[in-house]
C-alpha positions as CSV (number, residue, x, y, z in Angstrom):
1,M,11.1,-7.0,34.0
2,S,8.6,-5.8,31.6
3,T,5.5,-7.5,29.9
4,T,3.6,-6.8,26.9
5,A,-0.2,-7.3,26.8
6,V,-1.3,-9.4,23.7
7,I,-4.1,-7.3,22.0
8,S,-6.6,-9.2,19.9
9,P,-6.6,-7.8,16.4
10,A,-10.4,-7.8,16.5
11,S,-10.3,-5.5,19.5
12,R,-9.7,-2.5,17.0
13,P,-10.8,-1.8,13.6
14,P,-8.5,-1.7,10.6
15,A,-8.3,2.0,10.4
16,S,-7.4,2.0,14.1
17,W,-4.5,-0.3,13.3
18,Q,-3.4,1.7,10.2
19,S,-3.4,4.9,12.4
20,R,-1.3,3.4,15.4
21,F,1.2,1.9,12.7
22,A,1.5,5.3,10.9
23,A,1.9,7.2,14.3
24,L,4.7,4.9,15.2
25,K,6.6,4.9,12.1
26,S,6.5,8.8,12.1
27,R,7.9,8.5,15.7
28,G,10.8,6.3,14.1
29,A,9.7,2.9,15.1
30,T,11.7,0.4,13.2
31,D,10.1,-2.8,11.5
32,D,11.4,-5.1,14.2
33,D,9.6,-3.1,17.1
34,P,7.1,-5.3,18.8
35,R,4.5,-2.6,18.3
36,I,5.1,-2.6,14.6
37,V,5.1,-6.3,14.4
38,E,1.8,-6.4,16.2
39,C,0.3,-3.8,13.7
40,H,1.5,-5.8,11.0
41,A,-0.1,-8.9,12.3
42,A,-3.3,-7.1,13.1
43,L,-3.5,-5.7,9.6
44,A,-2.7,-9.1,8.0
45,Y,-5.7,-10.6,10.4
46,W,-8.3,-7.8,8.9
47,R,-7.2,-8.5,5.4
48,C,-7.8,-12.3,5.8
49,R,-11.1,-11.5,7.4
50,R,-12.5,-9.2,4.7
51,V,-11.9,-12.1,2.4
52,I,-13.4,-14.7,4.4
53,D,-16.5,-12.6,5.1
54,V,-17.0,-12.4,1.4
55,E,-16.2,-16.0,0.5
56,V,-17.6,-18.1,3.6
57,G,-20.9,-18.8,1.8
58,H,-19.0,-20.3,-1.1
59,L,-16.8,-22.7,0.7
60,T,-17.5,-26.3,1.3
61,P,-16.6,-27.6,4.8
62,A,-13.7,-29.3,3.7
63,D,-12.3,-26.4,2.0
64,A,-12.6,-24.5,5.1
65,D,-10.9,-27.2,7.1
66,A,-7.9,-27.2,4.5
67,L,-7.7,-23.3,5.0
68,A,-7.7,-23.7,8.6
69,E,-5.2,-26.0,8.7
70,L,-3.2,-23.7,6.4
71,L,-3.4,-21.1,9.1
72,R,-2.3,-23.5,11.7
73,T,0.7,-24.8,10.1
74,P,2.2,-21.6,7.9
75,T,4.9,-22.6,5.3
76,D,7.2,-20.3,3.4
77,S,4.9,-19.5,0.4
78,R,8.0,-19.2,-1.8
79,S,8.8,-22.7,-1.3
80,K,5.5,-23.8,-2.9
81,A,4.1,-23.0,-6.4
82,T,0.5,-22.7,-6.5
83,T,-1.7,-22.4,-9.5
84,T,-5.5,-21.5,-9.8
């Protein structure tokens, strides 16, 4: 039985995740490969992190709590229309 270690996205900079993704794809890894899935998740983390780092000073505590709740209970984004 093999186990896969879960690596924190913050353990590597985004460029490292991008390089890993590119290397795996160049070797024929498919989109459902757990390593590719891990890269996608890590890169999503870093995209969110960049936005949060820029906007954190502008959020009220209530808005921050609402965003945190969205991350805890994700929904299908296509099922809800949002306007800003």
